[in-house]
Residue frames relative to the residue before (quaternion, step in Angstrom):
aa qw qx qy qz dx dy dz
X 1.0000 0.0000 0.0000 0.0000 0.00 0.00 0.00
X 0.2294 -0.7427 0.6147 0.1339 3.52 -1.12 0.89
X 0.0638 -0.7920 0.6071 -0.0104 3.51 -1.04 0.88
X 0.2180 -0.7418 0.6204 0.1315 3.58 -1.13 0.75
X 0.1295 -0.7665 0.6271 0.0495 3.52 -0.93 1.07
X 0.1295 -0.7936 0.5941 0.0219 3.55 -1.01 0.93
X 0.1207 0.7781 -0.6128 0.0674 3.61 -1.08 0.68
X 0.1420 -0.7258 0.6578 0.1428 3.51 -1.21 0.54
X 0.3516 -0.7789 0.4903 0.1712 3.51 -0.58 1.22
X 0.7217 -0.4580 0.3095 0.4167 3.55 -1.30 -0.01
X 0.5668 0.5835 -0.3875 0.4338 3.64 1.23 -0.36
X 0.2419 -0.8094 0.4966 0.1994 3.58 1.19 -0.45
X 0.3569 0.7595 -0.4809 0.2538 3.52 1.05 0.68
X 0.7797 -0.2013 0.1615 0.5704 3.62 1.20 -0.44
X 0.5543 -0.5734 0.4893 0.3528 3.53 -1.34 -0.14
X 0.2297 -0.7468 0.6113 0.1259 3.49 -0.89 1.03
X 0.0726 -0.8110 0.5805 -0.0023 3.55 -0.78 1.03
X 0.0327 -0.7887 0.6138 0.0136 3.61 -0.94 0.80
X 0.1834 -0.7415 0.6377 0.0992 3.51 -1.05 0.89
X 0.0029 -0.8072 0.5871 -0.0604 3.57 -0.62 1.18
X 0.3246 -0.6901 0.6135 0.2050 3.49 -1.38 0.50
X 0.0969 -0.7963 0.5967 0.0196 3.54 -0.79 1.07
X 0.1074 0.7897 -0.5966 0.0941 3.60 -0.82 0.98
X 0.6254 0.5431 -0.4039 0.3883 3.50 -1.30 0.26
X 0.5101 -0.6239 0.4903 0.3319 3.54 -1.28 -0.34
X 0.7738 -0.3711 0.2350 0.4565 3.60 -1.26 0.15
X 0.7625 0.3924 -0.2008 0.4735 3.54 0.88 -0.97
X 0.7627 0.2424 -0.1271 0.5860 3.58 1.31 -0.33
X 0.1604 0.8383 -0.5033 0.1348 3.58 0.82 1.02
X 0.1078 -0.7735 0.6224 0.0516 3.59 -1.03 0.80
X 0.0423 -0.7770 0.6276 -0.0238 3.58 -0.82 1.10
X 0.0156 -0.8106 0.5839 -0.0428 3.54 -0.77 1.15
X 0.4043 -0.7124 0.5239 0.2334 3.59 -0.85 1.02
X 0.2199 -0.7684 0.5913 0.1075 3.51 -0.84 1.04
X 0.7756 -0.1560 0.1517 0.5925 3.56 0.89 -0.96
X 0.0430 -0.7588 0.6493 0.0270 3.53 -1.30 0.55
X 0.0851 0.7857 -0.6086 0.0709 3.54 -1.09 0.73
X 0.2587 -0.7178 0.6134 0.2039 3.53 -1.26 0.47
X 0.2151 -0.7643 0.6041 0.0682 3.48 -0.94 1.12
X 0.3280 -0.7831 0.4879 0.2031 3.65 -0.22 1.12
X 0.4665 -0.6339 0.5219 0.3288 3.58 -1.11 0.62
X 0.5159 -0.5567 0.5075 0.4080 3.59 -1.09 0.41
X 0.6307 -0.5794 0.3622 0.3678 3.61 -1.02 0.71
X 0.6613 0.5215 -0.3219 0.4326 3.56 0.93 -0.87
X 0.6653 0.4934 -0.2984 0.4742 3.52 1.06 -0.80
X 0.6310 0.5118 -0.3455 0.4696 3.58 0.91 -0.80
X 0.6334 0.5327 -0.3401 0.4465 3.66 0.92 -0.79
X 0.6638 0.4945 -0.3133 0.4656 3.58 0.94 -0.81
X 0.6605 0.4872 -0.3325 0.4646 3.57 0.89 -0.83
X 0.6537 0.5080 -0.3251 0.4571 3.63 0.92 -0.80
X 0.6234 0.5320 -0.3458 0.4569 3.60 1.03 -0.76
X 0.6632 0.4916 -0.3042 0.4753 3.62 0.91 -0.91
X 0.6499 0.4973 -0.3235 0.4750 3.66 0.95 -0.76
X 0.6941 0.4680 -0.2840 0.4674 3.55 1.11 -0.55
X 0.6586 -0.5604 0.2843 0.4140 3.56 1.36 0.10
X 0.3616 0.7267 -0.5080 0.2884 3.53 1.26 0.25
X 0.4007 -0.7025 0.5395 0.2345 3.55 -1.06 0.88
X 0.0540 -0.7745 0.6296 0.0275 3.53 -1.10 0.83
X 0.4971 -0.5944 0.5223 0.3560 3.50 -1.22 0.48
X 0.6490 -0.5091 0.3804 0.4183 3.57 -1.23 0.31
X 0.6204 0.5480 -0.3214 0.4599 3.55 1.10 -0.74
X 0.6950 0.4720 -0.2685 0.4713 3.58 0.92 -0.88
X 0.6211 0.5208 -0.3303 0.4836 3.56 1.14 -0.70
X 0.6356 0.5187 -0.3350 0.4634 3.62 1.00 -0.78
X 0.6642 0.5115 -0.3093 0.4490 3.54 0.95 -0.91
X 0.6100 0.5373 -0.3247 0.4835 3.60 1.10 -0.71
X 0.6276 0.5443 -0.2998 0.4691 3.54 0.97 -0.98
X 0.6642 0.5060 -0.2823 0.4724 3.55 0.88 -1.04
X 0.6588 0.5203 -0.3100 0.4463 3.62 0.92 -0.92
X 0.6715 0.4795 -0.3056 0.4751 3.52 0.91 -0.89
X 0.6295 0.5280 -0.3323 0.4632 3.58 0.92 -0.74
X 0.6182 0.5424 -0.3273 0.4653 3.57 0.99 -0.86
X 0.7096 0.4690 -0.2665 0.4533 3.60 0.79 -0.92
X 0.5812 0.5425 -0.3586 0.4892 3.55 1.17 -0.61
X 0.6702 0.5139 -0.2881 0.4514 3.56 0.89 -1.02
X 0.6619 0.5180 -0.2928 0.4560 3.54 0.99 -0.87
X 0.6048 0.5491 -0.3337 0.4704 3.58 1.12 -0.72
X 0.6731 0.4825 -0.2906 0.4793 3.58 0.89 -1.00
X 0.6947 0.4824 -0.3020 0.4399 3.60 0.81 -0.85
X 0.6573 0.5010 -0.3137 0.4675 3.52 1.03 -0.78
X 0.6506 0.4899 -0.3373 0.4722 3.64 0.92 -0.73
X 0.6385 0.5338 -0.3184 0.4540 3.58 1.02 -0.82
X 0.6858 0.4921 -0.2919 0.4499 3.56 0.90 -0.94
X 0.6718 0.4994 -0.3070 0.4528 3.60 1.08 -0.56
X 0.7650 0.2324 -0.1460 0.5826 3.57 1.29 -0.20
X 0.0214 -0.8580 0.5126 0.0239 3.64 0.54 1.11
């Protein structure tokens, strides 16, 4: 089974994506790295995230839009990594 893991670290520089192959059973599990890549956030999105982390106030609508934008970029990272390793 292949699995993609995604994370954005505290530096907020981008999304780290890893594609791994998992096989075996619970007591004899094997995990192998197939590919890994960092997908940088667009600068405008990174600036918004940093502002919120720094305490900037946002309306609920603006916060929801930021959440959607982050989710979109996470999805794009997963799709791009998957497409490069069919």
